[in-house]
C-alpha positions as CSV (number, residue, x, y, z in Angstrom):
1,M,164.4,171.2,180.0
2,N,162.3,174.4,180.3
3,S,159.8,174.3,177.6
4,A,159.5,177.7,177.7
5,S,163.4,177.7,176.1
6,A,162.1,175.7,173.3
7,P,161.2,178.0,170.2
8,A,157.6,177.6,169.0
9,P,157.2,175.2,165.5
10,K,156.6,178.0,162.4
11,R,153.1,178.1,161.3
12,A,152.6,178.6,157.6
13,S,149.3,180.0,158.1
14,G,150.1,183.7,156.8
15,A,151.9,181.8,153.3
16,I,148.7,179.1,152.8
17,G,146.6,182.9,153.7
18,V,148.2,184.8,150.6
19,L,148.8,181.8,148.3
20,G,144.8,181.0,148.7
21,T,144.0,184.2,147.7
22,I,146.4,183.9,144.7
23,S,145.2,180.8,143.5
24,L,141.6,182.0,143.6
25,V,142.4,185.2,141.7
26,L,143.9,183.1,138.8
27,A,141.9,180.1,139.1
28,V,139.2,182.5,138.0
29,F,141.8,184.5,135.5
30,A,142.6,181.5,134.0
31,P,139.3,180.0,132.0
32,I,138.4,183.6,131.4
33,M,141.6,184.3,129.2
34,G,141.6,180.5,128.3
35,I,137.9,180.9,126.9
36,S,138.8,184.7,125.5
37,G,141.8,182.7,123.3
38,A,140.1,180.0,121.8
39,I,137.4,182.5,121.0
40,S,139.6,185.7,119.6
41,Y,142.2,182.8,117.8
42,S,139.0,181.1,116.2
43,K,138.0,184.3,114.5
44,G,141.3,185.2,113.8
45,L,142.0,182.1,112.2
46,S,138.3,182.3,110.3
47,L,139.7,185.9,109.3
48,T,143.1,184.9,107.8
49,E,141.4,181.6,106.1
50,H,138.2,183.5,104.5
51,S,139.7,187.1,104.0
52,V,138.6,188.9,101.5
53,T,139.2,192.9,100.9
54,A,137.1,195.6,100.7
55,T,137.0,199.6,100.7
56,A,135.5,201.0,103.9
57,E,134.2,204.2,104.6
58,V,135.1,205.5,108.5
59,V,131.8,206.4,110.3
60,A,133.7,207.0,113.4
61,V,136.8,207.5,115.5
62,E,136.2,207.2,119.5
63,L,138.1,207.6,122.3
64,R,138.1,205.3,125.3
65,T,139.4,205.6,128.6
66,T,139.9,201.8,130.3
67,G,140.5,201.1,134.1
68,T,140.5,203.2,137.5
69,K,143.9,203.4,138.6
70,Y,145.5,203.2,135.8
71,R,144.1,204.8,132.6
72,H,144.5,203.0,128.9
73,R,143.4,205.1,125.9
74,Y,142.3,202.9,123.1
75,Y,140.6,204.5,119.6
76,F,137.4,202.6,118.3
77,T,137.4,202.6,115.0
78,T,133.3,202.3,113.0
79,V,133.2,201.4,109.3
80,S,131.0,200.7,106.6
81,F,131.8,198.3,104.0
82,P,129.9,196.5,101.2
83,V,129.9,192.6,101.2
84,A,130.0,190.0,98.3
85,A,126.5,189.5,98.8
86,G,125.3,192.9,97.8
87,S,124.5,194.3,101.4
88,S,126.4,196.7,103.6
89,V,127.9,196.0,107.0
90,T,129.0,198.3,109.7
91,T,131.3,196.7,112.6
92,E,134.3,198.0,115.0
93,L,137.6,197.6,114.0
94,P,139.8,195.9,116.6
95,R,140.8,198.3,118.8
96,T,144.6,200.6,118.6
97,S,146.2,202.6,121.4
98,D,148.1,204.6,118.3
99,E,146.3,207.3,117.4
100,P,144.5,206.5,113.6
101,D,146.2,208.5,110.6
102,Y,142.2,209.2,109.1
103,S,138.8,210.3,110.5
104,S,135.4,210.0,110.0
105,G,134.5,209.7,106.3
106,D,137.6,209.2,105.0
107,R,138.1,205.4,103.3
108,V,140.3,202.7,104.3
109,D,141.3,198.9,102.9
110,V,140.1,196.5,105.1
111,A,139.8,192.5,105.1
112,Y,136.6,190.8,106.5
113,D,135.6,187.1,107.1
114,S,133.5,186.2,104.2
115,T,131.8,183.7,107.1
116,N,131.5,186.5,109.0
117,P,131.1,189.9,107.8
118,E,130.8,191.4,111.4
119,T,134.8,190.2,112.1
120,A,136.9,192.6,110.1
121,T,140.5,194.7,110.8
122,L,142.3,196.8,108.4
123,A,143.5,194.9,105.4
124,G,147.7,195.2,106.1
125,D,146.8,193.8,110.2
126,V,145.5,190.3,108.9
127,R,149.0,188.8,110.0
128,F,148.2,189.9,113.4
129,A,144.5,188.1,113.6
130,T,145.6,185.6,115.9
131,A,148.0,187.3,117.7
132,D,145.7,188.2,120.2
133,G,144.0,184.8,120.7
134,I,147.7,183.3,121.0
135,V,148.7,185.6,123.8
136,K,145.5,185.0,125.8
137,L,145.7,181.2,125.5
138,I,149.4,181.2,126.8
139,L,148.2,184.0,129.6
140,G,145.4,181.2,130.8
141,S,147.8,177.8,130.2
142,V,150.4,179.8,132.5
143,S,147.9,180.9,134.7
144,A,146.0,177.4,135.2
145,V,149.8,175.8,135.3
146,A,150.4,178.8,138.1
147,V,147.1,177.7,140.4
148,L,147.7,173.5,140.2
149,V,151.8,174.9,141.6
150,M,150.4,177.2,144.6
151,V,147.7,174.1,144.9
152,L,150.3,171.7,145.7
153,V,152.7,174.2,147.9
154,I,149.7,175.0,150.2
155,R,148.7,170.9,150.4
156,H,152.7,170.9,151.7
157,L,152.7,173.2,154.2
158,F,149.3,172.4,155.5
159,R,150.8,168.3,155.6
160,R,154.0,170.0,157.3
161,D,152.2,171.8,160.0
162,R,150.5,169.0,161.0
163,R,153.6,166.8,161.5
164,A,154.9,170.2,163.2
165,A,151.9,170.4,166.2
């Protein structure tokens, strides 16, 4: 038989390269999301457990655009309010993509964490305080599992290529 007629074994190097790149990106993304999620969840949980309401004055509402290719518009609101200790706290509320119905000088009700008054949100949004952290924790966990699966697939492809050679 002529060896030229036999098909060459398929190499998975292209797939390995793509999976390897995706794995590296997710390997960086997973712990960042996990840590960020844990911090957000912890702050939200503390805000939920130690919530105190106050009337705050809106100091500023600022529109910021983020991203380079896909532009995202977010509104950041800075408020100032009295705390139980008699002092005043100025802090930034969580960003929103919806234009707020208040402006500088207006008064709004806020809920703040009595153990850390810089952690505050609009009074009606306390129930959502932990949601951001939960979403980030889920994304981080899913990314970590995806990295594990990709590493196992890459390992399988390497072994298959070695056996075929």
